[in-house]
C-alpha positions as CSV (number, residue, x, y, z in Angstrom):
1,M,2.8,-1.9,-16.2
2,T,5.9,0.3,-16.4
3,E,9.5,-0.2,-15.3
4,D,12.0,2.3,-14.0
5,D,15.2,2.1,-12.1
6,K,13.6,0.9,-8.8
7,G,11.6,-1.8,-10.5
8,Y,8.1,-2.3,-11.7
9,I,5.0,-0.3,-11.3
10,F,1.6,-2.0,-11.9
11,Y,-1.5,0.0,-13.0
12,E,-5.2,-0.9,-12.8
13,V,-8.2,1.0,-14.3
14,K,-11.4,1.0,-12.4
15,F,-14.7,2.1,-14.1
16,R,-17.1,1.9,-11.2
17,K,-19.9,4.1,-9.8
18,N,-18.4,4.2,-6.3
19,P,-14.9,5.5,-5.1
20,L,-12.2,2.8,-5.1
21,S,-11.9,1.3,-1.5
22,S,-8.9,0.3,0.5
23,E,-10.3,-3.3,0.5
24,R,-10.4,-3.5,-3.3
25,V,-7.0,-2.0,-3.6
26,D,-5.5,-4.4,-1.2
27,K,-7.3,-7.4,-3.2
28,E,-5.8,-6.1,-6.4
29,I,-2.3,-5.9,-5.0
30,A,-2.6,-9.4,-3.4
31,Q,-3.5,-10.6,-6.9
32,V,-0.7,-9.0,-8.5
33,N,1.7,-10.4,-5.9
34,G,0.2,-13.9,-6.2
35,C,1.2,-13.9,-9.9
36,G,4.8,-13.4,-8.9
37,L,5.2,-9.9,-10.1
38,D,7.6,-8.0,-8.0
39,C,6.1,-4.4,-8.0
40,Y,7.2,-1.6,-5.7
41,R,4.2,0.7,-6.5
42,Y,0.7,0.3,-7.7
43,G,-1.2,2.9,-9.7
44,F,-4.9,3.0,-9.9
45,I,-7.0,5.1,-12.3
46,S,-10.6,5.5,-11.1
47,R,-13.8,7.1,-12.6
48,S,-15.3,7.7,-9.2
49,G,-12.3,8.7,-7.2
50,F,-10.8,7.0,-4.1
51,A,-11.4,6.5,-0.4
52,Q,-9.7,9.1,1.5
53,E,-7.3,6.9,3.3
54,L,-5.7,5.7,0.2
55,Y,-4.2,9.2,-0.3
56,D,-2.0,8.5,2.6
57,R,-0.2,5.5,1.2
58,D,3.3,6.0,-0.3
59,D,3.0,2.8,-2.4
60,L,0.1,4.0,-4.5
61,I,-0.3,6.3,-7.5
62,L,-3.9,7.7,-7.7
63,I,-5.1,9.2,-10.8
64,S,-8.8,10.4,-11.1
65,L,-10.6,10.5,-14.4
66,E,-10.5,14.3,-14.4
67,Q,-6.6,14.3,-14.1
68,M,-6.4,12.1,-17.3
69,Y,-7.9,14.8,-19.3
70,K,-6.1,17.9,-18.0
């Protein structure tokens, strides 16, 4: 988790064989919100990439494993 002038950004790392789905992202966000954390963005780091529709969401930061090692 990081904090900037707008608030908190939550990060989650997923090391799975399949791309991260919208359903999984929404479950993770619901879990964070259920804990009372007030985040305005959510970052996900994925070994296997992301479902295409996730790239259209402004509330997400998507980082592939390849990007981690540039």
